[in-house]
KEVEXLUM-312645 format. One record per residue: residue number from 1; x, z, y of N, C-alpha, C, O in turn. Coordinates in pm, whole numbers. Last residue first. Example, Ala and Ser with C-alpha at 12.3 -4.5 7.8 and 13.67 -1.06 7.14 Angstrom:
BEGIN
PAKOL    nr      n.x      n.z      n.y     ca.x     ca.z     ca.y      c.x      c.z      c.y      o.x      o.z      o.y
PAKOL     2     1285      708     -225     1367      714     -106     1290      787        3     1341      804      114
PAKOL     1     1319      780     -569     1230      780     -450     1320      780     -330     1424      846     -332
end
This chain:
BEGIN
PAKOL    nr      n.x      n.z      n.y     ca.x     ca.z     ca.y      c.x      c.z      c.y      o.x      o.z      o.y
PAKOL   279    -2031      601      581    -2095      737      606    -2028      806      681    -2066      920      711
PAKOL   278    -1949      277      647    -1912      421      580    -1969      508      657    -1965      505      780
PAKOL   277    -1950       39      797    -2032       68      647    -2041      222      638    -2150      277      622
PAKOL   276    -1693        8      912    -1863       27     1005    -1962       49      890    -2073       87      928
PAKOL   275    -1507      -32      687    -1529      118      787    -1652      173      882    -1694      283      915
PAKOL   274    -1602     -290      665    -1567     -179      584    -1609      -88      625    -1725      -48      615
PAKOL   273    -1537     -376      957    -1713     -435      900    -1702     -279      787    -1769     -179      810
PAKOL   272    -1267     -394      940    -1339     -320     1056    -1449     -270      998    -1470     -149      984
PAKOL   271    -1176     -513      701    -1158     -443      713    -1289     -327      816    -1361     -233      782
PAKOL   270    -1266     -777      825    -1329     -712      718    -1332     -560      701    -1432     -490      690
PAKOL   269    -1098     -770     1090    -1213     -832     1106    -1313     -757      934    -1418     -694      949
PAKOL   268     -789     -807     1024     -889     -669     1094    -1022     -702     1059    -1058     -630      967
PAKOL   267     -541     -927      903     -622     -941      921     -735     -789      960     -728     -683      899
PAKOL   266     -279     -881      716     -249     -930      888     -420     -959      942     -418    -1028     1043
PAKOL   265     -371     -764      499     -328     -885      484     -313     -979      627     -329    -1100      642
PAKOL   264     -459     -531      466     -509     -563      567     -491     -745      546     -576     -829      572
PAKOL   263     -482     -285      256     -424     -389      296     -483     -517      323     -538     -594      243
PAKOL   262     -585       25      358     -617     -108      348     -562     -177      347     -535     -196      466
PAKOL   261     -654      323      228     -550      225      256     -565      172      250     -591      149      132
PAKOL   260     -816      617      247     -801      513      264     -712      464      314     -663      507      419
PAKOL   259     -869      999      163     -813      907      249     -830      747      223     -894      753      117
PAKOL   258     -860     1134      -87     -784     1179       26     -815     1124      141     -792     1194      240
PAKOL   257    -1175     1131     -258    -1015     1053     -266     -984     1164     -141    -1060     1254     -106
PAKOL   256    -1421     1274     -359    -1317     1344     -352    -1166     1254     -288    -1061     1316     -275
PAKOL   255    -1605     1111     -429    -1582     1181     -490    -1432     1267     -507    -1364     1304     -603
PAKOL   254    -1702     1011     -144    -1786     1087     -195    -1708     1159     -303    -1726     1280     -296
PAKOL   253    -1482      790     -133    -1463      897      -59    -1594     1047      -95    -1566     1164      -69
PAKOL   252    -1543      665     -357    -1440      730     -354    -1422      818     -287    -1366      921     -325
PAKOL   251    -1826      526     -258    -1790      668     -393    -1677      704     -394    -1677      815     -447
PAKOL   250    -1714      408      -46    -1762      523      -12    -1785      596     -146    -1766      718     -150
PAKOL   249    -1586      225     -100    -1519      319      -46    -1582      427      -56    -1527      536      -73
PAKOL   248    -1719       69     -258    -1653      139     -350    -1553      198     -305    -1455      232     -371
PAKOL   247    -1868      -17      -75    -1993       55     -211    -1901      156     -269    -1931      267     -313
PAKOL   246    -1729     -165       24    -1800     -102       65    -1828       40       43    -1819      149      100
PAKOL   245    -1693     -366     -114    -1598     -310     -114    -1605     -168      -13    -1514      -90       16
PAKOL   244    -1944     -505     -222    -1891     -436     -305    -1777     -323     -270    -1754     -224     -340
PAKOL   243    -2011     -622      133    -2061     -521        3    -2010     -429      -60    -2004     -311      -24
PAKOL   242    -1769     -753       85    -1749     -657      236    -1912     -525      164    -1914     -402      155
PAKOL   241    -1794     -954      -66    -1689     -887      -78    -1698     -729       33    -1628     -628       32
PAKOL   240    -2086    -1061       30    -2085    -1034     -117    -1951     -889     -101    -1978     -770     -115
PAKOL   239    -1973    -1176      269    -2052    -1075      321    -2096     -991      112    -2129     -873       96
PAKOL   238    -1758    -1323      183    -1767    -1257      306    -1880    -1134      253    -1852    -1023      208
PAKOL   237    -1923    -1476       19    -1831    -1437        1    -1781    -1323       53    -1759    -1226      -19
PAKOL   236    -2076    -1662      228    -2131    -1554      134    -2055    -1448       60    -2109    -1340       37
PAKOL   235    -1899    -1775      368    -1951    -1655      437    -2014    -1578      358    -2027    -1457      377
PAKOL   234    -1791    -1951      181    -1708    -1850      270    -1777    -1722      343    -1731    -1610      365
PAKOL   233    -1879    -2119      -31    -1983    -2050       87    -1879    -1909      104    -1893    -1798       53
PAKOL   232    -1727    -2276     -241    -1649    -2270      -90    -1720    -2191       17    -1670    -2178      128
PAKOL   231    -1859    -2066     -497    -1788    -2169     -458    -1683    -2157     -335    -1592    -2075     -321
PAKOL   230    -1997    -1848     -585    -2030    -1903     -442    -1966    -2053     -391    -1999    -2125     -297
PAKOL   229    -1959    -1803     -887    -2074    -1875     -785    -2116    -1947     -692    -2197    -2038     -678
PAKOL   228    -1728    -1678     -790    -1710    -1815     -843    -1827    -1912     -781    -1831    -2008     -704
PAKOL   227    -1832    -1441     -761    -1761    -1489     -678    -1750    -1648     -701    -1771    -1725     -608
PAKOL   226    -2019    -1381     -960    -2033    -1424     -844    -1928    -1433     -741    -1966    -1430     -624
PAKOL   225    -1725    -1325    -1144    -1860    -1449    -1176    -1952    -1474    -1039    -1960    -1592    -1004
PAKOL   224    -1594    -1103    -1024    -1553    -1276    -1043    -1655    -1394    -1097    -1652    -1517    -1085
PAKOL   223    -1774     -929    -1028    -1769     -982     -929    -1684    -1079     -962    -1720    -1178     -899
PAKOL   222    -1796     -894    -1363    -1994     -894    -1278    -1905     -998    -1160    -1929    -1119    -1164
PAKOL   221    -1527     -833    -1434    -1588     -975    -1513    -1702    -1000    -1382    -1699    -1102    -1313
PAKOL   220    -1319     -692    -1163    -1418     -683    -1301    -1517     -807    -1325    -1575     -865    -1233
PAKOL   219    -1037     -768    -1181    -1151     -813    -1110    -1261     -781    -1221    -1279     -833    -1331
PAKOL   218     -741     -565    -1205     -863     -581    -1221     -999     -650    -1179    -1080     -569    -1136
PAKOL   217     -389     -626    -1117     -531     -559    -1075     -657     -600    -1117     -694     -696    -1049
PAKOL   216     -174     -708    -1137     -160     -648    -1278     -366     -561    -1226     -433     -477    -1286
PAKOL   215      -23     -911     -952      -19     -795     -953     -110     -659    -1021     -114     -545     -975
PAKOL   214     -130    -1136    -1023       -2    -1131    -1007       42     -961     -999      145     -916    -1048
PAKOL   213     -372    -1159    -1025     -269    -1155    -1169     -138    -1166    -1132      -47    -1203    -1206
PAKOL   212     -460    -1041     -768     -458     -994     -865     -410    -1054     -988     -411     -970    -1078
PAKOL   211     -401    -1315     -618     -292    -1144     -644     -275    -1067     -744     -174    -1026     -801
PAKOL   210     -513    -1518     -738     -378    -1515     -773     -303    -1362     -725     -200    -1310     -768
PAKOL   209     -786    -1398     -634     -755    -1389     -790     -596    -1409     -829     -545    -1345     -921
PAKOL   208     -742    -1382     -376     -795    -1255     -440     -749    -1254     -612     -704    -1166     -685
PAKOL   207     -728    -1673     -327     -648    -1549     -290     -651    -1453     -356     -544    -1425     -410
PAKOL   206     -997    -1708     -423     -864    -1847     -495     -760    -1712     -472     -714    -1651     -569
PAKOL   205    -1151    -1567     -279    -1171    -1576     -398    -1049    -1637     -483    -1023    -1606     -599
PAKOL   204    -1133    -1413       40    -1088    -1509      -42    -1094    -1509     -202    -1015    -1427     -248
PAKOL   203    -1172    -1156      116    -1232    -1263      159    -1235    -1393      158    -1299    -1473      227
PAKOL   202    -1216     -806       17    -1255     -960      -21    -1332    -1067       67    -1451    -1084       93
PAKOL   201     -984     -584       73    -1091     -634      118    -1155     -791       66    -1095     -887      114
PAKOL   200     -856     -317     -116     -819     -477      -87     -942     -531       -5    -1035     -485      -71
PAKOL   199     -728       -4      -99     -869      -82      -75     -776     -222      -37     -675     -235       33
PAKOL   198     -563      269     -294     -565      102     -217     -658       31     -221     -694      -13     -330
PAKOL   197     -650      601     -274     -670      471     -266     -615      333     -217     -629      298     -100
PAKOL   196     -364      802     -228     -477      779     -170     -523      629     -213     -444      537     -192
PAKOL   195     -360     1120     -400     -326     1042     -415     -393      931     -346     -509      929     -386
PAKOL   194     -178     1434     -250     -284     1313     -224     -229     1208     -283     -112     1172     -265
PAKOL   193       93     1594     -517       60     1527     -419      -83     1399     -329      -72     1279     -357
PAKOL   192      113     1726     -760       59     1745     -638       11     1712     -506      -66     1762     -424
PAKOL   191      132     1665    -1096      147     1598     -972       48     1648     -847      -70     1615     -838
PAKOL   190       70     1774    -1355      139     1813    -1264      175     1783    -1127      237     1860    -1053
PAKOL   189      -75     1614    -1549      105     1598    -1584      197     1654    -1434      310     1622    -1397
PAKOL   188     -294     1645    -1471     -273     1737    -1531     -115     1734    -1599      -58     1816    -1671
PAKOL   187     -252     1435    -1207     -309     1617    -1202     -279     1691    -1332     -236     1805    -1316
PAKOL   186     -299     1254    -1359     -187     1272    -1329     -161     1438    -1265      -72     1522    -1283
PAKOL   185     -562     1229    -1480     -434     1234    -1562     -353     1304    -1538     -307     1393    -1610
PAKOL   184     -698     1232    -1249     -715     1324    -1348     -581     1317    -1425     -502     1412    -1421
PAKOL   183     -612      946    -1094     -598     1146    -1046     -605     1203    -1167     -493     1235    -1205
PAKOL   182     -711      797    -1279     -556      790    -1309     -511     1009    -1180     -441     1110    -1188
PAKOL   181     -958      813    -1293     -900      854    -1441     -786      902    -1415     -735     1000    -1470
PAKOL   180     -998      778    -1068    -1047      894    -1110     -964      938    -1245     -923     1047    -1286
PAKOL   179     -930      486    -1085     -898      554     -994     -919      701    -1023     -817      759     -987
PAKOL   178    -1186      363    -1239    -1015      393    -1278     -944      472    -1228     -880      545    -1303
PAKOL   177    -1394      409    -1128    -1351      546    -1272    -1228      500    -1278    -1143      579    -1319
PAKOL   176    -1416      237     -935    -1334      331     -920    -1299      489     -994    -1242      595     -967
PAKOL   175    -1273      -84     -939    -1357        8    -1019    -1369      187     -993    -1299      250    -1073
PAKOL   174    -1122     -205     -827    -1243     -252     -804    -1318     -196     -896    -1422     -248     -936
PAKOL   173     -770     -206     -651     -841     -193     -794     -968     -185     -733     -971     -163     -612
PAKOL   172     -423     -179     -543     -623     -196     -483     -671     -192     -622     -585     -171     -708
PAKOL   171     -197      120     -599     -210      -53     -634     -458      -52     -570     -555       24     -566
PAKOL   170     -249      358     -401     -234      323     -533     -205      153     -494     -198       93     -386
PAKOL   169       18      616     -248      -93      530     -221      -55      392     -337       52      339     -365
PAKOL   168      112      962     -210       97      834     -318       14      743     -257      -81      797     -201
PAKOL   167      300     1164      -47      198     1118     -117      197      992     -165      296      920     -154
PAKOL   166      558     1247      -83      458     1357       44      345     1318      -10      265     1409      -35
PAKOL   165      838     1315     -275      712     1265     -234      631     1318     -156      624     1440     -153
PAKOL   164     1019     1406     -458     1017     1479     -325      887     1406     -250      845     1467     -152
PAKOL   163      967     1359     -744     1101     1377     -710     1126     1406     -554     1241     1430     -518
PAKOL   162      725     1358     -813      781     1535     -805      939     1544     -768     1014     1641     -758
PAKOL   161      654     1105     -846      611     1193     -712      636     1309     -711      587     1383     -626
PAKOL   160      820      995    -1024      871      990     -865      800     1057     -790      840     1087     -678
PAKOL   159      704     1131    -1251      879     1127    -1225      886     1140    -1075      930     1234    -1009
PAKOL   158      465     1036    -1259      486     1187    -1234      578     1201    -1149      578     1247    -1035
PAKOL   157      506      771    -1279      426      785    -1148      425      926    -1101      404      963     -986
PAKOL   156      583      777    -1570      696      777    -1421      701      741    -1325      796      696    -1261
PAKOL   155      356      826    -1661      497      978    -1673      562      889    -1595      628      960    -1519
PAKOL   154      248      621    -1659      159      794    -1571      309      873    -1577      352      961    -1502
PAKOL   153      404      429    -1813      336      409    -1666      287      573    -1555      293      606    -1437
PAKOL   152      346      561    -2050      429      568    -2010      471      536    -1865      557      601    -1806
PAKOL   151       37      556    -2063      127      656    -2072      226      671    -2042      252      783    -1996
PAKOL   150      -22      288    -2072      -64      339    -1950       95      473    -1969      205      475    -1913
PAKOL   149      315       74    -2162      188      116    -2198      141      226    -2035      210      244    -1935
PAKOL   148      511      -78    -2048      501      -91    -2205      324      -51    -2235      240     -114    -2299
PAKOL   147      463     -222    -1738      463     -103    -1821      413     -157    -1971      324     -236    -2003
PAKOL   146      428     -407    -1560      535     -486    -1649      536     -304    -1717      652     -273    -1744
PAKOL   145      205     -353    -1383      141     -494    -1463      297     -489    -1580      289     -561    -1680
PAKOL   144       86       -7    -1438      180      -80    -1343      184     -264    -1482      170     -274    -1603
PAKOL   143     -231       71    -1464      -71       33    -1495      -65      -77    -1425     -130     -171    -1379
PAKOL   142     -459      173    -1252     -438       45    -1403     -332        4    -1463     -336     -105    -1520
PAKOL   141     -350      274    -1046     -458      333    -1164     -473      268    -1281     -497      314    -1392
PAKOL   140      -45      348     -989     -114      211    -1070     -218      264    -1189     -212      286    -1310
PAKOL   139      107      418     -692       63      469     -805       -3      332     -875       -6      225     -814
PAKOL   138      411      465     -498      304      357     -518      260      420     -635      346      482     -698
PAKOL   137      481      688     -241      517      675     -352      414      568     -424      300      604     -394
PAKOL   136      637      812       95      469      804      -18      546      721     -124      662      685     -102
PAKOL   135      755     1036      268      755     1001      175      616      984       67      542     1059        3
PAKOL   134      836     1153      569      724     1163      522      746     1046      410      758      938      467
PAKOL   133     1210     1300      671     1080     1139      618      955     1219      543      968     1321      475
PAKOL   132     1311     1506      678     1331     1429      778     1196     1352      725     1084     1378      769
PAKOL   131     1424     1653      472     1283     1641      515     1231     1605      627     1129     1652      676
PAKOL   130     1719     1514      406     1648     1655      379     1558     1584      367     1554     1483      297
PAKOL   129     1866     1235      412     1793     1267      479     1708     1410      555     1660     1427      667
PAKOL   128     1997     1248      132     2039     1161      262     2029     1274      366     2109     1360      402
PAKOL   127     1811     1381      -57     1993     1329      -60     2047     1380      130     2094     1471      198
PAKOL   126     1580     1175      -20     1640     1342       -6     1685     1390       24     1662     1462      121
PAKOL   125     1629      994     -107     1625      955       42     1654     1123       59     1733     1176      137
PAKOL   124     1744      980     -359     1867      964     -251     1793      972     -109     1859      962       -6
PAKOL   123     1478     1026     -512     1608     1170     -434     1661     1112     -369     1656     1169     -260
PAKOL   122     1345      791     -425     1321      898     -328     1424     1005     -336     1466     1069     -239
PAKOL   121     1525      633     -581     1535      600     -457     1492      747     -351     1552      797     -256
PAKOL   120     1440      769     -824     1556      753     -789     1563      754     -603     1595      844     -526
PAKOL   119     1186      643     -874     1203      820     -834     1337      849     -785     1354      945     -711
PAKOL   118     1201      406     -827     1157      437     -741     1188      613     -714     1205      682     -613
PAKOL   117     1530      323    -1004     1335      344     -997     1371      407     -881     1477      447     -834
PAKOL   116     1785      217     -955     1717      133    -1055     1559      175    -1054     1471       97    -1089
PAKOL   115     2001      146     -752     1938      223     -786     1810      185     -877     1738       99     -828
PAKOL   114     2238      -80     -736     2299       73     -764     2135      156     -806     2148      235     -899
PAKOL   113     2104     -376     -789     2127     -234     -705     2126     -135     -776     2043      -99     -859
PAKOL   112     2049     -538    -1003     1925     -471     -939     1936     -392     -810     1844     -351     -739
PAKOL   111     2216     -881    -1071     2186     -726    -1078     2099     -677     -970     2072     -742     -869
PAKOL   110     2053    -1139    -1089     2175    -1073    -1177     2147     -948    -1160     2057     -895    -1226
PAKOL   109     1772    -1315    -1053     1842    -1222    -1034     1932    -1129    -1090     1881    -1031    -1145
PAKOL   108     1553    -1440    -1211     1701    -1511    -1215     1807    -1448    -1110     1909    -1509    -1080
PAKOL   107     1308    -1340     -986     1366    -1426    -1104     1473    -1472    -1062     1506    -1522     -954
PAKOL   106     1320     -999     -848     1344    -1171     -800     1385    -1243     -962     1475    -1201    -1035
PAKOL   105     1155     -770     -904     1253     -831     -984     1288     -963     -917     1256    -1050     -998
PAKOL   104      998     -545     -665      998     -689     -743     1107     -682     -776     1185     -610     -714
PAKOL   103     1018     -193     -594     1044     -350     -544     1046     -423     -683     1086     -374     -788
PAKOL   102     1000       72     -622     1117       -6     -699     1130     -140     -617     1238     -186     -580
PAKOL   101      970      200     -269      964      128     -394     1052      104     -470     1170      103     -436
PAKOL   100      872      419      -31      954      416     -139      929      319     -250      855      365     -336
PAKOL    99      773      439      272      741      391      153      838      344       45      877      227       43
PAKOL    98      826      721      564      870      528      435      743      548      344      653      631      342
PAKOL    97      827      804      862      763      797      707      784      656      695      773      549      755
PAKOL    96      927      874     1121      929      962     1031      847      967      902      805     1067      844
PAKOL    95     1158      697     1323     1014      688     1228     1060      811     1151     1175      846     1123
PAKOL    94     1384      743     1561     1250      824     1571     1127      809     1421     1032      886     1409
PAKOL    93     1616      567     1506     1440      507     1607     1326      572     1626     1219      534     1671
PAKOL    92     1752      700     1379     1746      742     1496     1654      614     1591     1643      593     1712
PAKOL    91     1603      660     1107     1545      809     1204     1599      811     1298     1556      900     1372
PAKOL    90     1641      418     1112     1524      437     1097     1482      617     1172     1393      666     1242
PAKOL    89     1949      426     1082     1871      337     1159     1744      391     1218     1728      409     1339
PAKOL    88     1944      557      826     2006      650      950     1951      581     1111     1923      642     1214
PAKOL    87     1831      391      647     1819      536      676     1800      584      790     1702      632      848
PAKOL    86     2015      169      660     1930      169      692     1804      330      722     1719      345      810
PAKOL    85     2308      305      552     2291      283      683     2125      255      753     2096      299      865
PAKOL    84     2161      363      303     2220      476      402     2223      444      519     2166      511      604
PAKOL    83     2115      138      204     2028      201      213     2031      310      314     1939      343      390
PAKOL    82     2441       30      182     2294       -8      259     2189       -3      322     2148      -63      421
PAKOL    81     2485      200       -3     2547      183      122     2453      165      269     2418      222      373
PAKOL    80     2374      188     -189     2366      289     -127     2379      314       18     2332      386      106
PAKOL    79     2233     -169     -188     2300      -78     -306     2289       50     -159     2225       27      -56
PAKOL    78     1906     -317     -356     2032     -282     -217     2117     -183     -318     2104     -141     -433
PAKOL    77     1807     -455     -524     1873     -551     -453     1977     -460     -335     2069     -498     -264
PAKOL    76     1575     -264     -520     1568     -391     -579     1648     -436     -475     1606     -457     -361
PAKOL    75     1460      -54     -380     1584      -43     -428     1640     -136     -424     1742     -147     -356
PAKOL    74     1276      -63      -51     1275     -133     -175     1468     -112     -258     1571     -148     -202
PAKOL    73     1066       42      183     1151       45      139     1231       23       -7     1237      126      -73
PAKOL    72      823      -32      462      846      -30      330     1015       -7      268     1094      -63      345
PAKOL    71      818      221      728      810       73      651      818      114      516      819      225      463
PAKOL    70      523      263      930      618      402      736      682      260      709      603      175      667
PAKOL    69      444      455     1200      500      335     1164      546      338     1004      612      436      969
PAKOL    68      216      602     1396      344      656     1336      278      521     1261      162      482     1250
PAKOL    67       81      430     1736       45      477     1585      194      501     1489      285      420     1510
PAKOL    66      208      308     1974      191      476     1929      156      565     1833      169      686     1819
PAKOL    65      209       69     1992       76      108     2024       77      259     2027      -17      329     2066
PAKOL    64      479       -3     1870      470        8     2035      352       36     2047      342       37     2170
PAKOL    63      516      -16     1562      488      149     1633      475      110     1768      449      215     1827
PAKOL    62      533     -297     1589      372     -233     1523      326     -110     1601      223      -80     1660
PAKOL    61      768     -363     1672      653     -388     1711      519     -359     1695      421     -388     1763
PAKOL    60      896     -214     1422      930     -185     1588      820     -191     1665      767      -94     1720
PAKOL    59      786     -318     1199      835     -177     1214      814     -161     1349      717      -98     1391
PAKOL    58      942     -602     1259      780     -589     1255      728     -448     1289      646     -434     1380
PAKOL    57     1186     -501     1185     1132     -596     1288      999     -533     1371      969     -466     1470
PAKOL    56     1193     -455      953     1256     -322     1035     1214     -357     1191     1209     -279     1286
PAKOL    55     1153     -699      800     1062     -499      838     1092     -484      938     1012     -500     1030
PAKOL    54     1359     -866      868     1178     -889      930     1072     -745      931      981     -702     1002
PAKOL    53     1542     -723      729     1578     -714      921     1429     -757      988     1383     -720     1096
PAKOL    52     1426     -757      480     1447     -621      581     1427     -630      680     1334     -579      743
PAKOL    51     1445    -1033      452     1320     -942      508     1333     -835      532     1254     -788      613
PAKOL    50     1694    -1104      408     1637    -1142      548     1539    -1064      557     1523    -1011      667
PAKOL    49     1745    -1007      129     1827     -910      254     1711     -998      393     1654     -920      469
PAKOL    48     1519     -979     -128     1592    -1029      -67     1623    -1003      115     1537     -985      201
PAKOL    47     1127     -949     -100     1276     -928     -152     1384    -1003     -102     1355    -1097      -28
PAKOL    46      981     -811      165      946     -886       51     1101     -876      -15     1182     -793       28
PAKOL    45      766     -499      245      898     -533      253      939     -682      172      917     -648       56
PAKOL    44      549     -420      490      591     -427      347      706     -498      371      744     -548      477
PAKOL    43      455     -122      625      476     -260      647      552     -277      546      621     -186      500
PAKOL    42      168       94      762      282       99      706      290      -91      713      209     -170      761
PAKOL    41       15      312      996       44      215      950      191      207      859      291      279      872
PAKOL    40     -149      646      967      -14      580      967      -44      416      961     -152      395      907
PAKOL    39     -374      742     1055     -314      844     1030     -165      773     1034      -72      828     1093
PAKOL    38     -571      510     1273     -497      543     1148     -413      686     1148     -391      735     1259
PAKOL    37     -800      463     1566     -706      621     1489     -688      662     1391     -726      772     1352
PAKOL    36     -939      281     1507     -987      394     1474     -882      472     1421     -862      525     1312
PAKOL    35     -738      119     1703     -869      174     1748     -914      299     1669     -929      407     1727
PAKOL    34     -565       -2     1536     -506       78     1591     -630      187     1693     -608      300     1737
PAKOL    33     -700     -239     1475     -703     -137     1426     -634        7     1478     -675      116     1439
PAKOL    32     -676     -393     1717     -828     -369     1705     -805     -211     1566     -874     -109     1566
PAKOL    31     -389     -393     1775     -437     -307     1882     -585     -235     1813     -622     -118     1821
PAKOL    30     -333     -522     1489     -256     -437     1549     -395     -280     1647     -446     -172     1620
PAKOL    29     -430     -764     1626     -497     -669     1466     -487     -527     1499     -573     -442     1526
PAKOL    28     -291     -815     1827     -439     -838     1811     -492     -729     1724     -571     -637     1746
PAKOL    27      -37     -847     1640      -10     -737     1800     -198     -729     1809     -237     -614     1793
PAKOL    26     -108    -1086     1530      -32     -880     1414      -68     -811     1541     -136     -709     1532
PAKOL    25      -18    -1309     1642     -192    -1247     1596     -185    -1070     1543     -263     -975     1534
PAKOL    24      207    -1274     1731      122    -1317     1837      -15    -1259     1751      -97    -1178     1796
PAKOL    23      337    -1373     1445      405    -1285     1552      266    -1211     1643      232    -1096     1614
PAKOL    22      200    -1627     1419      157    -1489     1329      214    -1402     1363      160    -1300     1321
PAKOL    21      314    -1734     1567      197    -1749     1643      123    -1650     1509        6    -1612     1512
PAKOL    20      577    -1752     1491      564    -1654     1637      389    -1682     1648      338    -1642     1752
PAKOL    19      618    -1675     1165      606    -1777     1285      566    -1702     1383      522    -1589     1364
PAKOL    18      640    -1433      936      708    -1542      965      698    -1665     1053      768    -1761     1021
PAKOL    17      511    -1104      976      494    -1254      983      564    -1335     1031      575    -1341     1154
PAKOL    16      570     -881      710      609     -932      854      609    -1050      880      692    -1123      826
PAKOL    15      263     -705      689      336     -808      620      421     -837      755      379     -826      870
PAKOL    14       40     -386      706       98     -492      748      184     -571      680      207     -515      573
PAKOL    13     -243     -143      562      -66     -199      589      -90     -371      628     -181     -449      600
PAKOL    12     -357      169      732     -345       32      716     -232        0      701     -134       46      758
PAKOL    11     -555      453      695     -430      376      709     -412      243      684     -473      206      583
PAKOL    10     -730      733      763     -717      535      685     -551      522      744     -472      582      817
PAKOL     9     -756     1091      620     -794     1012      745     -779      844      665     -805      825      546
PAKOL     8     -647     1300      555     -554     1216      551     -558     1068      606     -476      979      628
PAKOL     7     -860     1452      533     -755     1541      602     -635     1463      622     -536     1508      679
PAKOL     6    -1164     1355      615    -1056     1301      537     -959     1378      656     -961     1379      779
PAKOL     5    -1515     1476      662    -1352     1533      760    -1285     1431      615    -1354     1432      513
PAKOL     4    -1786     1226      744    -1638     1348      678    -1531     1392      741    -1472     1356      843
PAKOL     3    -1923     1215      958    -1978     1317      882    -1842     1353      806    -1793     1466      799
PAKOL     2    -1782     1012     1096    -1752     1132     1139    -1883     1249     1079    -1925     1345     1145
PAKOL     1    -1722      727     1105    -1670      864      990    -1683      956      995    -1620     1030      919
end
């Protein structure tokens, strides 16, 4: 990436592993990706209380390599007291970055917590901790799956970006025009924070299709059809996926995207290959 100067550079997302083997593997993945000098790592957050502790534990492990690491913080199912304690804990540990999300509504769950939306969470973090944290929020170039309309979703995005966020990271997508359109519209609404595209390497069609249906990311028909045609030929899927996603990244960077945020799924190789392909 030497010929491009990206002020925000690259970042990588992990999820908390739930087995000893997964934890061991993540250390190797972290070290391989740390060599690319990312701006930060982030660690996701599942629904329910036990995973909050797993997020914090994973953040501690990932940070040991010296790269700034941002825990995901969700308002679903959390009250202000618990969030206040968590923010205090993260401050004491020297953490300077957070990803603030509404979080997913678990099915059948009654109360959703004292804070209902990500903009309220961002405001709460700022009230409690001032400028201590760099706060990232999420953006949905193809609209949040639960949003009634693109316009309403865009308004929600502008609200949380303007509530005190420092940057935004998008849901992954495979259509660069969707990203450029989203950025243009958000800018018109007065959003000034950098909007970093989220990138999902393609390594497994079944998993990708399941994820994409759940989170509202569109797999263009031509990509879907080609991946289906490869069947169980994982080598061809990976080679095609690498090519498609590398071209997408290059187009985003050439078009002015302020960095790339990779959803690694705790794997290093696919992401490293894509980075090697970029000019």
